[in-house]
DRENZA-102125 format. One record per atom (N, C-alpha, C): residue number from 1; atom name; chain; y, x, z. Coordinates in nm, 2 decimals. Last residue first. Layout:
{NUM, "CA", "A", {Y, X, Z}}
...
***
This chain:
{113, "N", "A", {9.01, 11.21, 9.29}}
{113, "CA", "A", {8.90, 11.23, 9.20}}
{113, "C", "A", {8.92, 11.14, 9.08}}
{112, "N", "A", {9.21, 11.36, 9.53}}
{112, "CA", "A", {9.21, 11.27, 9.41}}
{112, "C", "A", {9.10, 11.31, 9.32}}
{111, "N", "A", {9.29, 11.36, 9.85}}
{111, "CA", "A", {9.19, 11.41, 9.76}}
{111, "C", "A", {9.17, 11.31, 9.65}}
{110, "N", "A", {9.61, 11.42, 10.00}}
{110, "CA", "A", {9.51, 11.34, 9.95}}
{110, "C", "A", {9.41, 11.42, 9.87}}
{109, "N", "A", {9.93, 11.41, 10.12}}
{109, "CA", "A", {9.80, 11.47, 10.15}}
{109, "C", "A", {9.69, 11.38, 10.10}}
{108, "N", "A", {10.14, 11.26, 10.05}}
{108, "CA", "A", {10.15, 11.40, 10.04}}
{108, "C", "A", {10.02, 11.48, 10.06}}
{107, "N", "A", {10.28, 10.98, 9.94}}
{107, "CA", "A", {10.15, 11.03, 9.98}}
{107, "C", "A", {10.15, 11.18, 9.95}}
{106, "N", "A", {10.50, 10.82, 9.86}}
{106, "CA", "A", {10.51, 10.90, 9.99}}
{106, "C", "A", {10.37, 10.94, 10.04}}
{105, "N", "A", {10.50, 10.72, 9.61}}
{105, "CA", "A", {10.45, 10.63, 9.71}}
{105, "C", "A", {10.44, 10.70, 9.85}}
{104, "N", "A", {10.59, 10.95, 9.48}}
{104, "CA", "A", {10.67, 10.83, 9.47}}
{104, "C", "A", {10.63, 10.73, 9.58}}
{103, "N", "A", {10.38, 11.12, 9.52}}
{103, "CA", "A", {10.50, 11.15, 9.59}}
{103, "C", "A", {10.59, 11.02, 9.59}}
{102, "N", "A", {10.20, 11.01, 9.33}}
{102, "CA", "A", {10.16, 11.01, 9.47}}
{102, "C", "A", {10.29, 11.03, 9.56}}
{101, "N", "A", {10.34, 11.08, 9.10}}
{101, "CA", "A", {10.31, 10.94, 9.13}}
{101, "C", "A", {10.28, 10.92, 9.28}}
{100, "N", "A", {10.32, 11.36, 9.11}}
{100, "CA", "A", {10.45, 11.29, 9.11}}
{100, "C", "A", {10.44, 11.14, 9.14}}
{99, "N", "A", {10.04, 11.39, 9.09}}
{99, "CA", "A", {10.12, 11.44, 9.21}}
{99, "C", "A", {10.25, 11.37, 9.22}}
{98, "N", "A", {10.00, 11.30, 8.83}}
{98, "CA", "A", {9.93, 11.23, 8.95}}
{98, "C", "A", {10.01, 11.27, 9.08}}
{97, "N", "A", {10.14, 11.49, 8.69}}
{97, "CA", "A", {10.18, 11.35, 8.68}}
{97, "C", "A", {10.12, 11.27, 8.80}}
{96, "N", "A", {9.99, 11.73, 8.75}}
{96, "CA", "A", {10.13, 11.72, 8.78}}
{96, "C", "A", {10.18, 11.57, 8.78}}
{95, "N", "A", {9.74, 11.67, 8.63}}
{95, "CA", "A", {9.75, 11.69, 8.78}}
{95, "C", "A", {9.90, 11.67, 8.82}}
{94, "N", "A", {9.80, 11.43, 8.37}}
{94, "CA", "A", {9.76, 11.56, 8.42}}
{94, "C", "A", {9.78, 11.56, 8.58}}
{93, "N", "A", {9.70, 11.19, 8.12}}
{93, "CA", "A", {9.77, 11.23, 8.24}}
{93, "C", "A", {9.72, 11.37, 8.29}}
{92, "N", "A", {9.57, 11.18, 7.87}}
{92, "CA", "A", {9.69, 11.10, 7.89}}
{92, "C", "A", {9.76, 11.13, 8.02}}
{91, "N", "A", {9.34, 11.33, 7.89}}
{91, "CA", "A", {9.42, 11.35, 7.77}}
{91, "C", "A", {9.56, 11.28, 7.79}}
{90, "N", "A", {9.10, 11.51, 8.08}}
{90, "CA", "A", {9.21, 11.42, 8.08}}
{90, "C", "A", {9.30, 11.44, 7.96}}
{89, "N", "A", {8.76, 11.52, 8.07}}
{89, "CA", "A", {8.88, 11.59, 8.02}}
{89, "C", "A", {8.99, 11.48, 8.01}}
{88, "N", "A", {8.62, 11.40, 8.38}}
{88, "CA", "A", {8.62, 11.41, 8.24}}
{88, "C", "A", {8.75, 11.48, 8.20}}
{87, "N", "A", {8.66, 11.43, 8.65}}
{87, "CA", "A", {8.52, 11.43, 8.60}}
{87, "C", "A", {8.51, 11.43, 8.45}}
{86, "N", "A", {8.89, 11.63, 8.83}}
{86, "CA", "A", {8.86, 11.52, 8.73}}
{86, "C", "A", {8.72, 11.54, 8.68}}
{85, "N", "A", {9.06, 11.67, 9.14}}
{85, "CA", "A", {8.94, 11.70, 9.06}}
{85, "C", "A", {8.92, 11.59, 8.95}}
{84, "N", "A", {9.29, 11.80, 9.36}}
{84, "CA", "A", {9.27, 11.72, 9.24}}
{84, "C", "A", {9.15, 11.76, 9.16}}
{83, "N", "A", {9.44, 11.77, 9.67}}
{83, "CA", "A", {9.34, 11.84, 9.59}}
{83, "C", "A", {9.30, 11.74, 9.48}}
{82, "N", "A", {9.75, 11.81, 9.83}}
{82, "CA", "A", {9.67, 11.73, 9.73}}
{82, "C", "A", {9.57, 11.81, 9.66}}
{81, "N", "A", {9.76, 11.91, 10.18}}
{81, "CA", "A", {9.81, 11.89, 10.04}}
{81, "C", "A", {9.73, 11.80, 9.96}}
{80, "N", "A", {9.68, 11.95, 10.44}}
{80, "CA", "A", {9.61, 12.02, 10.33}}
{80, "C", "A", {9.66, 12.00, 10.19}}
{79, "N", "A", {9.64, 11.66, 10.65}}
{79, "CA", "A", {9.71, 11.78, 10.60}}
{79, "C", "A", {9.63, 11.84, 10.49}}
{78, "N", "A", {9.51, 11.42, 10.68}}
{78, "CA", "A", {9.63, 11.45, 10.77}}
{78, "C", "A", {9.70, 11.57, 10.72}}
{77, "N", "A", {9.40, 11.19, 10.42}}
{77, "CA", "A", {9.40, 11.32, 10.49}}
{77, "C", "A", {9.53, 11.33, 10.57}}
{76, "N", "A", {9.36, 10.90, 10.31}}
{76, "CA", "A", {9.41, 11.00, 10.24}}
{76, "C", "A", {9.44, 11.12, 10.31}}
{75, "N", "A", {9.11, 10.86, 10.62}}
{75, "CA", "A", {9.14, 10.85, 10.47}}
{75, "C", "A", {9.29, 10.88, 10.45}}
{74, "N", "A", {8.98, 10.90, 10.88}}
{74, "CA", "A", {9.10, 10.97, 10.84}}
{74, "C", "A", {9.11, 10.98, 10.69}}
{73, "N", "A", {8.79, 10.74, 10.98}}
{73, "CA", "A", {8.74, 10.87, 10.95}}
{73, "C", "A", {8.86, 10.96, 10.90}}
{72, "N", "A", {8.81, 10.46, 11.04}}
{72, "CA", "A", {8.86, 10.56, 11.14}}
{72, "C", "A", {8.81, 10.70, 11.11}}
{71, "N", "A", {8.52, 10.35, 10.86}}
{71, "CA", "A", {8.65, 10.33, 10.93}}
{71, "C", "A", {8.68, 10.44, 11.02}}
{70, "N", "A", {8.39, 10.55, 10.59}}
{70, "CA", "A", {8.37, 10.48, 10.71}}
{70, "C", "A", {8.51, 10.46, 10.78}}
{69, "N", "A", {8.51, 10.51, 10.25}}
{69, "CA", "A", {8.46, 10.59, 10.36}}
{69, "C", "A", {8.44, 10.50, 10.48}}
{68, "N", "A", {8.76, 10.50, 10.01}}
{68, "CA", "A", {8.62, 10.48, 10.04}}
{68, "C", "A", {8.58, 10.57, 10.16}}
{67, "N", "A", {9.02, 10.33, 9.89}}
{67, "CA", "A", {8.99, 10.43, 9.99}}
{67, "C", "A", {8.85, 10.41, 10.04}}
{66, "N", "A", {9.10, 10.28, 9.55}}
{66, "CA", "A", {9.03, 10.24, 9.67}}
{66, "C", "A", {9.01, 10.36, 9.76}}
{65, "N", "A", {9.28, 10.17, 9.28}}
{65, "CA", "A", {9.27, 10.27, 9.38}}
{65, "C", "A", {9.20, 10.22, 9.50}}
{64, "N", "A", {9.27, 10.10, 8.94}}
{64, "CA", "A", {9.25, 10.05, 9.08}}
{64, "C", "A", {9.23, 10.17, 9.17}}
{63, "N", "A", {9.49, 10.10, 8.65}}
{63, "CA", "A", {9.38, 10.15, 8.74}}
{63, "C", "A", {9.38, 10.08, 8.87}}
{62, "N", "A", {9.71, 10.02, 8.51}}
{62, "CA", "A", {9.59, 10.04, 8.44}}
{62, "C", "A", {9.47, 10.08, 8.53}}
{61, "N", "A", {9.89, 9.80, 8.73}}
{61, "CA", "A", {9.89, 9.89, 8.61}}
{61, "C", "A", {9.75, 9.90, 8.55}}
{60, "N", "A", {9.70, 9.71, 8.99}}
{60, "CA", "A", {9.84, 9.73, 8.96}}
{60, "C", "A", {9.84, 9.83, 8.84}}
{59, "N", "A", {9.50, 9.51, 9.19}}
{59, "CA", "A", {9.51, 9.58, 9.06}}
{59, "C", "A", {9.66, 9.59, 9.03}}
{58, "N", "A", {9.40, 9.58, 9.52}}
{58, "CA", "A", {9.49, 9.50, 9.43}}
{58, "C", "A", {9.51, 9.58, 9.30}}
{57, "N", "A", {9.13, 9.54, 9.71}}
{57, "CA", "A", {9.19, 9.64, 9.62}}
{57, "C", "A", {9.27, 9.56, 9.51}}
{56, "N", "A", {9.10, 9.48, 10.04}}
{56, "CA", "A", {9.12, 9.41, 9.91}}
{56, "C", "A", {9.19, 9.52, 9.83}}
{55, "N", "A", {9.09, 9.60, 10.29}}
{55, "CA", "A", {8.96, 9.59, 10.21}}
{55, "C", "A", {8.98, 9.52, 10.08}}
{54, "N", "A", {9.32, 9.41, 10.49}}
{54, "CA", "A", {9.28, 9.52, 10.41}}
{54, "C", "A", {9.15, 9.50, 10.34}}
{53, "N", "A", {9.38, 9.30, 10.82}}
{53, "CA", "A", {9.40, 9.29, 10.68}}
{53, "C", "A", {9.35, 9.42, 10.61}}
{52, "N", "A", {9.34, 9.37, 11.08}}
{52, "CA", "A", {9.24, 9.29, 11.03}}
{52, "C", "A", {9.26, 9.27, 10.88}}
{51, "N", "A", {9.67, 9.36, 11.23}}
{51, "CA", "A", {9.54, 9.43, 11.21}}
{51, "C", "A", {9.44, 9.33, 11.15}}
{50, "N", "A", {9.99, 9.34, 11.08}}
{50, "CA", "A", {9.89, 9.28, 11.15}}
{50, "C", "A", {9.75, 9.35, 11.12}}
{49, "N", "A", {10.31, 9.49, 11.11}}
{49, "CA", "A", {10.18, 9.49, 11.04}}
{49, "C", "A", {10.07, 9.43, 11.13}}
{48, "N", "A", {10.61, 9.33, 11.10}}
{48, "CA", "A", {10.51, 9.38, 11.19}}
{48, "C", "A", {10.38, 9.37, 11.12}}
{47, "N", "A", {10.75, 9.27, 10.87}}
{47, "CA", "A", {10.82, 9.33, 10.98}}
{47, "C", "A", {10.73, 9.39, 11.08}}
{46, "N", "A", {10.67, 9.34, 10.53}}
{46, "CA", "A", {10.63, 9.28, 10.66}}
{46, "C", "A", {10.70, 9.35, 10.77}}
{45, "N", "A", {10.83, 9.25, 10.23}}
{45, "CA", "A", {10.80, 9.35, 10.33}}
{45, "C", "A", {10.77, 9.28, 10.46}}
{44, "N", "A", {10.65, 9.04, 10.00}}
{44, "CA", "A", {10.77, 9.08, 10.07}}
{44, "C", "A", {10.73, 9.17, 10.19}}
{43, "N", "A", {10.47, 9.10, 9.72}}
{43, "CA", "A", {10.45, 9.10, 9.86}}
{43, "C", "A", {10.58, 9.14, 9.93}}
{42, "N", "A", {10.60, 9.09, 9.47}}
{42, "CA", "A", {10.49, 9.00, 9.50}}
{42, "C", "A", {10.47, 8.98, 9.65}}
{41, "N", "A", {10.79, 9.29, 9.49}}
{41, "CA", "A", {10.83, 9.16, 9.46}}
{41, "C", "A", {10.73, 9.05, 9.49}}
{40, "N", "A", {10.63, 9.51, 9.54}}
{40, "CA", "A", {10.73, 9.47, 9.64}}
{40, "C", "A", {10.78, 9.33, 9.62}}
{39, "N", "A", {10.50, 9.52, 9.29}}
{39, "CA", "A", {10.42, 9.50, 9.41}}
{39, "C", "A", {10.51, 9.45, 9.53}}
{38, "N", "A", {10.72, 9.59, 9.14}}
{38, "CA", "A", {10.65, 9.46, 9.11}}
{38, "C", "A", {10.57, 9.42, 9.23}}
{37, "N", "A", {10.78, 9.84, 9.24}}
{37, "CA", "A", {10.88, 9.73, 9.25}}
{37, "C", "A", {10.82, 9.60, 9.23}}
{36, "N", "A", {10.55, 9.98, 9.16}}
{36, "CA", "A", {10.59, 9.97, 9.30}}
{36, "C", "A", {10.68, 9.86, 9.32}}
{35, "N", "A", {10.55, 9.96, 8.88}}
{35, "CA", "A", {10.44, 9.90, 8.95}}
{35, "C", "A", {10.48, 9.88, 9.10}}
{34, "N", "A", {10.79, 10.11, 8.83}}
{34, "CA", "A", {10.78, 9.97, 8.79}}
{34, "C", "A", {10.67, 9.89, 8.87}}
{33, "N", "A", {10.72, 10.36, 8.92}}
{33, "CA", "A", {10.82, 10.29, 8.99}}
{33, "C", "A", {10.82, 10.14, 8.96}}
{32, "N", "A", {10.52, 10.41, 8.73}}
{32, "CA", "A", {10.48, 10.41, 8.87}}
{32, "C", "A", {10.59, 10.33, 8.95}}
{31, "N", "A", {10.67, 10.41, 8.49}}
{31, "CA", "A", {10.56, 10.30, 8.51}}
{31, "C", "A", {10.52, 10.30, 8.66}}
{30, "N", "A", {10.83, 10.63, 8.54}}
{30, "CA", "A", {10.89, 10.50, 8.53}}
{30, "C", "A", {10.79, 10.39, 8.55}}
{29, "N", "A", {10.63, 10.83, 8.54}}
{29, "CA", "A", {10.71, 10.80, 8.66}}
{29, "C", "A", {10.77, 10.67, 8.65}}
{28, "N", "A", {10.55, 10.81, 8.27}}
{28, "CA", "A", {10.45, 10.79, 8.38}}
{28, "C", "A", {10.52, 10.76, 8.51}}
{27, "N", "A", {10.78, 10.88, 8.13}}
{27, "CA", "A", {10.73, 10.74, 8.12}}
{27, "C", "A", {10.63, 10.71, 8.23}}
{26, "N", "A", {10.80, 11.15, 8.21}}
{26, "CA", "A", {10.90, 11.05, 8.24}}
{26, "C", "A", {10.86, 10.91, 8.23}}
{25, "N", "A", {10.56, 11.25, 8.10}}
{25, "CA", "A", {10.58, 11.25, 8.25}}
{25, "C", "A", {10.69, 11.15, 8.29}}
{24, "N", "A", {10.60, 11.21, 7.82}}
{24, "CA", "A", {10.49, 11.15, 7.89}}
{24, "C", "A", {10.51, 11.14, 8.04}}
{23, "N", "A", {10.78, 11.32, 7.65}}
{23, "CA", "A", {10.83, 11.22, 7.74}}
{23, "C", "A", {10.72, 11.16, 7.83}}
{22, "N", "A", {10.64, 11.50, 7.50}}
{22, "CA", "A", {10.75, 11.55, 7.58}}
{22, "C", "A", {10.80, 11.45, 7.68}}
{21, "N", "A", {10.46, 11.35, 7.35}}
{21, "CA", "A", {10.41, 11.43, 7.45}}
{21, "C", "A", {10.52, 11.48, 7.55}}
{20, "N", "A", {10.63, 11.02, 7.31}}
{20, "CA", "A", {10.56, 11.14, 7.26}}
{20, "C", "A", {10.52, 11.23, 7.38}}
{19, "N", "A", {10.83, 10.76, 7.27}}
{19, "CA", "A", {10.70, 10.79, 7.32}}
{19, "C", "A", {10.64, 10.91, 7.24}}
{18, "N", "A", {11.16, 10.73, 7.37}}
{18, "CA", "A", {11.07, 10.76, 7.26}}
{18, "C", "A", {10.94, 10.81, 7.32}}
{17, "N", "A", {11.30, 10.48, 7.56}}
{17, "CA", "A", {11.25, 10.61, 7.56}}
{17, "C", "A", {11.15, 10.63, 7.45}}
{16, "N", "A", {11.37, 10.21, 7.56}}
{16, "CA", "A", {11.45, 10.30, 7.48}}
{16, "C", "A", {11.41, 10.45, 7.48}}
{15, "N", "A", {11.18, 10.10, 7.73}}
{15, "CA", "A", {11.19, 10.05, 7.59}}
{15, "C", "A", {11.27, 10.15, 7.50}}
{14, "N", "A", {11.22, 10.22, 7.97}}
{14, "CA", "A", {11.09, 10.25, 7.90}}
{14, "C", "A", {11.11, 10.21, 7.76}}
{13, "N", "A", {11.48, 10.12, 8.02}}
{13, "CA", "A", {11.46, 10.26, 8.01}}
{13, "C", "A", {11.33, 10.30, 7.94}}
{12, "N", "A", {11.41, 9.85, 8.05}}
{12, "CA", "A", {11.50, 9.89, 7.95}}
{12, "C", "A", {11.49, 10.04, 7.92}}
{11, "N", "A", {11.25, 9.87, 8.28}}
{11, "CA", "A", {11.19, 9.82, 8.16}}
{11, "C", "A", {11.28, 9.85, 8.04}}
{10, "N", "A", {11.44, 9.95, 8.47}}
{10, "CA", "A", {11.33, 10.04, 8.43}}
{10, "C", "A", {11.27, 10.00, 8.30}}
{9, "N", "A", {11.61, 9.73, 8.47}}
{9, "CA", "A", {11.67, 9.86, 8.43}}
{9, "C", "A", {11.55, 9.95, 8.39}}
{8, "N", "A", {11.44, 9.53, 8.57}}
{8, "CA", "A", {11.49, 9.52, 8.44}}
{8, "C", "A", {11.55, 9.65, 8.39}}
{7, "N", "A", {11.39, 9.64, 8.83}}
{7, "CA", "A", {11.28, 9.62, 8.73}}
{7, "C", "A", {11.33, 9.61, 8.59}}
{6, "N", "A", {11.65, 9.62, 8.94}}
{6, "CA", "A", {11.58, 9.75, 8.92}}
{6, "C", "A", {11.47, 9.75, 8.82}}
{5, "N", "A", {11.68, 9.35, 8.94}}
{5, "CA", "A", {11.77, 9.43, 8.86}}
{5, "C", "A", {11.71, 9.57, 8.84}}
{4, "N", "A", {11.48, 9.27, 9.12}}
{4, "CA", "A", {11.48, 9.22, 8.98}}
{4, "C", "A", {11.56, 9.31, 8.89}}
{3, "N", "A", {11.57, 9.39, 9.36}}
{3, "CA", "A", {11.44, 9.44, 9.30}}
{3, "C", "A", {11.44, 9.39, 9.15}}
{2, "N", "A", {11.93, 9.45, 9.35}}
{2, "CA", "A", {11.81, 9.39, 9.39}}
{2, "C", "A", {11.69, 9.44, 9.32}}
{1, "N", "A", {12.18, 9.65, 9.45}}
{1, "CA", "A", {12.10, 9.62, 9.34}}
{1, "C", "A", {11.97, 9.57, 9.39}}
***
């Protein structure tokens, strides 16, 4: 099954899933997978990573993610799990949803603000 087929299956699943509080996590995970597949479609996988690329924040979905800090300081962390802090009251997402999305991208140690 190619990327286009996976994208169409996820879009069909999102369309037929009823939107309410009980299905919020499921829809969030589907949207995360959809964004991941669309990014793979736009950027073919690289066989060898080249140095010097980066510092560009690509928009995917409703938010932008940036790693802020000095170079070689150890950004999303080497250990300690996921620490989650919010500056406002969250109504559409929760700590559990953020954790599931990070696990989808194989990020297991991070500080999320």
